[in-house]
Structure formats: structure tokens, C-alpha cells
C-alpha positions, 0 to 999 in steps of 0.5 A: 481523476482530476475533478477531485483531490480525493480521486487524484490521490485514491488512484495514485495519481493515475496508477489506478487507472491502468488496464493491466493490474492496477494494484501492480502498477500502483505498487510500482508507483509507490516503489518509484516514489519511495526511491525518489523520496528517499533520494532527494528528501532523505527524510530519515526514519522520523520523516518516513513514519510521519509521512506514512502516517499522514499518507495512511490518513489522507488515503483513508479519507480519499478512499472513503470518498472515491468508493462512495462516489464510484458506488463500489465497496472496494473498487480495483482502481483505488491504489493509495492503499498499496502505496502506504502498505508498500512504503511501509514494507520498504521503510522497515525491511527492504534490504539495501539493493535492488534484489532485496527490494524485488523480493520485498515487492514479490512478497507483498504482491503475493500477500496483497492479491492471493489474500491468504489467511489474515489478509482474507480476514482483514478484507472481509471484516472491514468491508462496508460503506462510509469511513468503515469501508475506507479504512477496510480498503487500507486495512487488508493492504496494511495486514499484507504489509505486516505478513510480508515483514514477518516473512522477511523477518522470519527469514533473517532470524533463520538464515541471518542477514 
């Protein structure tokens, strides 16, 4: 993991090496990192937008390089995709407080793991090698984040809050 910067980033600084559900561990790592960054740096909306965009591009590069070296189109140990997508969810929709963040976590993990409808489509259309494959690793998690945000928005619209 430490041999290459791309591996360190793609594996979420080691979260992807978990023997138990690396995607879930990567999402938990993302949650903890989000809370720390938000508390210590207080980046605000513009800062989060820039950080998420930068990590998305960095993750695309790291995923591409790591998948190429591993010889696998979408390695399970690559978790930077979960990190970026869950940061997007937390930044855009997480109600303040632990209960709202737990709901965000559960919804995101459901969409990412079960891959219903649009998430399965995104996972299928972007499979491949090279930059396209690296984008595919990132893209299905972004669609899972979008689905999570959509459910939360619909909930807030229907039930208020």
C-alpha cells in the first residue's frame, strides 16, 4: 500500500484492506474524516465543494492506476469512491446530529452494495480498463450518492424536516 501514492489514496489510507466489508469500512472512514475535517478546518460550502472535486479527480487517477496494477476492473479494496461519494452525501444532506447521519450512512450503503436500478446501470456502463475503468469505479458510487440524496429530499418534501 505504501509503495505507491495511488495505492495509498485508492485504498483509503488502509480502510480498503479490511477483511470485513471494505466498502463499509471505507464509508465509516469517510464519515470520521468528514467530521474531523469539518470540525478542524471548517471549510464551509465552497471549501467542501473544492475538496470533494479535488478528491474526485485524485480518486479517479488513483483508482485507474491501482486497478491497472491489480489487473482487476473494479477491485473491492479500492474505497476512495466510497469516500468521495459519502462526503458528497454528508455535505449536501446530512441533518445535524447523529441520527440523521446514521440514516445517510444506511441509505448510502444500501444503494452502494445492493446496486438497485440506476446504480447497477452505472456499474455496468463504465466497466473497462484505463481512464474509463477508473471513472467507472467512481461513477457508480456517485450515482449511489445521488440516489441517497434523492430519497432524503423526497422524505423531507413529504414529511417536512
